[in-house]
C-alpha positions in Angstrom: 82.6 110.5 114.0 85.2 111.8 111.6 83.3 112.7 108.4 86.4 111.7 106.3 85.8 108.1 107.2 82.3 108.1 105.7 83.0 108.8 102.0 84.7 105.5 101.1 81.9 103.3 102.6 79.4 105.5 100.9 81.2 105.1 97.6 81.3 101.3 97.9 77.5 101.3 98.5 77.0 103.5 95.4 79.1 101.1 93.3 77.2 98.1 94.5 73.9 99.7 93.7 75.2 100.9 90.3 75.5 97.2 89.2 71.7 97.1 89.1 72.0 99.6 86.2 74.8 97.5 84.7 72.3 94.6 84.5 70.0 96.7 82.4 72.8 97.5 80.0 73.6 93.8 79.7 70.2 93.1 78.3 70.9 95.4 75.4 74.2 93.9 74.3 73.9 90.2 75.1 71.3 88.5 72.9 71.7 85.1 74.5 71.9 85.4 78.3 72.9 81.8 79.1 71.5 80.4 82.3 74.9 79.0 83.3 76.2 82.6 83.6 73.4 83.4 86.0 73.9 80.2 88.0 77.6 80.8 88.4 77.3 84.5 89.4 74.6 83.8 91.9 76.6 80.9 93.4 79.7 83.1 93.5 77.8 85.8 95.4 76.3 83.3 97.8 79.7 81.8 98.5 81.2 85.2 99.3 78.4 86.3 101.5 78.0 83.0 103.5 81.8 82.7 104.0 82.3 86.3 105.2 79.3 86.1 107.5 80.5 83.0 109.4 84.3 83.6 109.2 84.5 87.3 109.9 81.3 89.2 110.8 79.6 86.9 113.4 82.9 85.8 115.1 83.9 89.4 115.5 80.6 90.2 117.1 80.8 87.2 119.4 84.3 88.3 120.5 83.1 91.8 121.4 79.5 91.3 122.5 79.5 87.7 123.8 78.0 84.6 122.3 74.4 85.2 123.4 74.0 88.8 122.5 75.8 88.4 119.1 73.5 85.4 118.2 70.4 87.2 119.3 71.2 90.1 117.0 72.3 87.7 114.2 68.9 85.9 114.2 67.2 89.3 114.6 68.8 90.4 111.3 67.4 87.2 109.7 63.9 87.8 111.1 63.9 91.4 110.0 64.8 90.7 106.3 62.5 87.7 106.4 59.6 89.9 107.3 60.5 92.2 104.4 60.6 89.2 102.1 57.2 87.9 103.3 55.5 91.3 102.9 57.0 92.0 99.5 57.9 88.7 97.7 61.2 88.8 95.9 60.7 86.0 93.3 61.8 87.8 90.2 64.8 86.4 88.4 63.3 83.1 87.3 60.1 84.8 86.3 61.4 88.0 84.6 64.7 87.2 82.9 64.3 86.0 79.4 60.8 87.3 78.8 60.1 87.1 75.1 56.4 88.0 74.7 54.8 91.4 74.1 52.3 91.3 76.9 50.4 94.4 77.9 51.1 93.6 81.6 54.9 93.7 81.1 55.1 97.4 82.1 53.3 96.9 85.4 55.4 93.8 85.9 58.6 95.8 85.5 57.4 98.6 87.8 56.5 96.2 90.6 59.7 94.3 90.1 61.7 97.5 90.4 59.7 98.4 93.6 60.3 95.0 95.2 64.0 95.1 94.3 64.4 98.6 95.5 62.9 97.8 98.9 65.1 94.7 99.2 68.2 96.7 98.2 67.8 99.1 101.1 69.1 96.8 103.9 71.8 95.6 101.6 73.1 99.2 101.3 73.0 99.6 105.0 75.0 96.3 105.3 77.7 97.5 103.0 78.0 100.9 104.7 78.1 99.6 108.3 80.5 96.8 107.6 82.8 99.3 105.8 82.9 101.5 108.8 84.2 98.6 110.9 86.6 97.2 108.4 87.1 98.4 104.9 88.2 94.9 103.7 84.8 93.5 104.9 83.0 96.4 103.2 84.8 95.7 99.9 84.0 91.9 100.1 80.3 92.5 100.9 80.0 95.2 98.2 81.5 92.7 95.7 79.1 90.0 96.6 76.0 92.3 96.5 77.2 93.8 93.2 77.3 90.4 91.6 73.7 89.6 92.4 72.6 93.1 91.6 73.4 92.5 87.9 70.6 89.9 87.4 68.3 92.2 89.5 68.9 94.9 86.9 68.1 92.5 84.1 64.9 91.5 85.9 63.8 95.1 86.0 64.9 96.1 82.5 63.6 93.2 80.4 59.8 93.6 80.9 60.0 97.4 80.7 62.1 97.3 77.5 59.8 94.8 75.8 56.7 96.7 76.9 57.9 100.2 75.9 60.7 99.5 73.3 62.6 102.2 75.2 66.1 101.6 76.5 66.0 104.9 78.3 62.9 103.9 80.4 64.4 100.5 81.1 67.7 102.2 82.2 65.9 104.7 84.5 63.8 102.1 86.3 66.8 100.0 86.9 68.6 103.1 88.2 65.8 103.9 90.6 65.8 100.3 91.9 69.6 100.4 92.4 69.5 103.9 94.1 67.8 102.5 97.2 71.1 100.8 98.0 73.0 104.1 98.7 69.8 105.4 100.2 70.3 102.7 102.9 73.8 104.1 103.5 72.5 107.6 103.7 70.0 106.6 106.3 72.9 105.0 108.2 74.8 108.3 108.1 71.8 110.4 109.2 70.3 108.1 111.8 73.0 105.8 113.1 76.4 107.6 112.9 75.6 110.1 115.7 75.3 107.1 118.0 78.1 104.9 116.7 80.5 103.3 119.1 82.2 99.9 119.4 79.1 98.2 120.8 76.7 99.6 118.1 79.2 98.7 115.3 79.5 95.1 116.5 75.7 94.8 116.8 75.6 96.0 113.2 78.1 93.3 112.2 75.9 90.5 113.7 72.8 91.9 112.1 74.5 92.3 108.7 75.7 88.6 108.9 72.1 87.5 109.5 70.8 89.6 106.6 73.4 88.2 104.2 72.9 84.6 105.3 69.1 84.9 104.7 69.6 86.5 101.3 72.0 83.7 100.3 69.9 80.8 101.6 66.5 82.1 100.6 67.3 83.8 97.3 70.7 83.1 95.7 71.3 79.4 96.5 67.9 78.1 95.3 68.2 79.9 92.0 71.9 78.9 91.5 71.0 75.2 92.1 68.3 75.2 89.4 68.9 72.6 86.7 70.7 69.3 86.7 74.0 68.0 85.5 76.4 70.6 84.2 74.2 73.5 85.4 74.2 72.2 88.9 78.0 71.8 88.9 78.4 75.4 87.6 76.6 76.8 90.6 78.6 74.7 93.0 81.8 75.9 91.3 80.7 79.4 91.8 80.0 78.9 95.5 83.5 77.3 96.1 85.3 80.0 94.0 83.5 82.7 95.9 84.6 81.3 99.3 88.1 80.8 98.0 88.3 84.4 96.8 87.3 85.6 100.2 89.7 83.3 102.0 92.6 84.5 99.8 91.7 88.2 100.1 91.4 88.0 103.9 94.8 86.3 104.1 96.5 88.7 101.7 95.0 92.1 102.7 
């Protein structure tokens, strides 16, 4: 593969991972992190990821691999990320954001949260990288969606560590390490997968990426974005619809 085609997908993956660090910075400047902001951003991210999975990624794999093979790989992607989720639970945003107490356990909480997020970020980085190799527009869309939900992940890491240590520097670096696993996923893609890349492998990757993103959306983003009643519920729905609309317009215009 031409090495010049790799740098842009790798850059997109780094930018998506960097938004975990951005989340840690938000906690230092925004005193009142309203829940509606979180609901909207998670809904927006889910809308983008679900739309792009079912409109672009899976249909493209079906056209090139056939219906049965594409769907087997799609559900294989779901099962793979599901196993990761079962082995290392990813319930962190609701539990970690907005912590106000000075608990001695906060430091260990932040460390384990960073570890869990880091492991979950790894397949996301691979998803951005592989999709970008196939179609840079898809890579940008997926990186955008992942970047959106990486911000609250950064908050989830930074809050307990900041309250435990009173150190913005430590909170920043733990968020950085959690976010760095995203480009690490891309680097693994470069070292392990690119020597074997061809049209078939790339389309298998698209189907698997679609499965990964659908699971993340349904298991993680949508339940959290739906929390609350009344106005909060409608804010999350608005985010989902706007996320889908943004992807529809971008795919039409680009």
